[in-house]
C-alpha angles and dihedrals in degrees: 000000000000096000092052091049091050091049093051091048093052090045092052094044091050096050097250095301120154114273093252088062097049117124129214116275115254116259091250096047110134091220094067093079090055093048091050089059096056112112126234113271117249117271094257089060095053129089116242094257090052097056091090090069092060096055108111094107093045095048112042116216116259117264135141131304128227091280093053094254119139115255123225125256105259098183103100090202097056118106092235093051113135116188095196092054092064127091120247089254093052091049092051092049091055094047092047094051109114093218097047108137117195091196090068096051114102109265092238090062101041092080091050090055096043092051094048112104089225090066088057095206097178092042092053090052092049091051091050094246090120131026113271093238096060100078089042091053092046092049091048093051098042101041110084090199094065107016095088091049092050091048091048093049091047092049093048093050098045095046094034088228112120092185091059090050092050091048092051093049091048091051091049092054093039092056089059093058122099125239129013096343093056094042093050094046093049090048092053091044092053089052091052092048092048094053092047091047092057091054091050093049093047089051089048091055090049090050091052093047093049093047090242093306092126090058095062119108115260110240115258093238091057093049091050091051091069141263095293092056089046092053094044093050093047093048093049092047093050093045092052091046091053092047092051098042110109089199094056096106093044090053093048089050091052103039095144090058092043089051091050090049088053089074087083097050098105092045092054090053089063095075117102112262143160107279094033115212110257096241089059092049090049089051089057090065089070105021117058113227094026126157101037118237118269114297095011138098138199116249120189108250095029117106095212136028110278127215120257103242121238113267098050104104124113088255088058091049091051091050092051092050090048089054090058105266116145109260094222091050090051091050091049088054090051091050088054093048096049094045123189090335089064093043091052092047092050093048096049099039091047089055098046095045099038103131091221090062089060088067087074128021107288093106090051092049091051093050091047090054091053092046093051090052092049091052092045094051090050090048085230101138090157089062095052096104091046091050091051 
């Protein structure tokens, strides 16, 4: 059947490697046209979080009513879905559906649903249906009166630089002001975001070229050996990853698309994985359930971490952009898929690796934080200075 044929094709194209080592097919691979024609598996063969992609029969396509008026899109997973265009009854039907998956709702509409009283965000948390921190996080992110303060406090704590946290909070409040103050603050903020974005995209290209080798956690023994050993190990790992990557030439031939796909690099680092980034482990000291188990993410409105669906690596993003999809639309889709785990990862990694921060000591503070953790985990207090 089709699945067996697809398996054999991937096996042949990947040189007989085990499935967990398979790479993404090149954009010009002749097998892609066959794969695109495979139908959706029946509902009983899908995982719970995948049911939303087999929803055509359940959610009729919009059309016109008896009076000739257009009807609203009722499929909550469609790109043109608009929560506010639905009737109260239609909204309730969606929320009461046992297979409703917030992760699959377009990102632009998730906030509308979470803020709707019918969703009962705070009530769900009080009843234990959702983690207690979710409505707090949503309120902090969506309320302009407190969002800058929360971001500033978070930034100050994670970088151990109170001045940076105060500056970020001030910029957040300044951007809300009218007139010259607001215009100037937004102008400066856009410059900061641009510089940080370039670092993320460059790292994303390196990750693609190395086949993800640069994303692997550096062994504790190497980190304790000092910064030179850290750099040497990282360089050797990346170099070997590039040398072994069968997609290397395809990436080099499509660098603009690879660079555009790199916009989602920090988001993809938010998924739970072996060798969890330290900021995620630190977050787990205060937030139960953090970090998410390997291969999963937290999405506001979901009671448990949900798996990241296949097809959401940077290689997949590059392939979609090569096929003509708008890069910003692809990145918006990735932000939806990776949920608040991806948003948190993007926010914190953008701050730590912003090149402008390196002009002062933020980079050093961040490295010191990682080194202290490494020494603590190893119970090697005597090696703390050396680790720093």
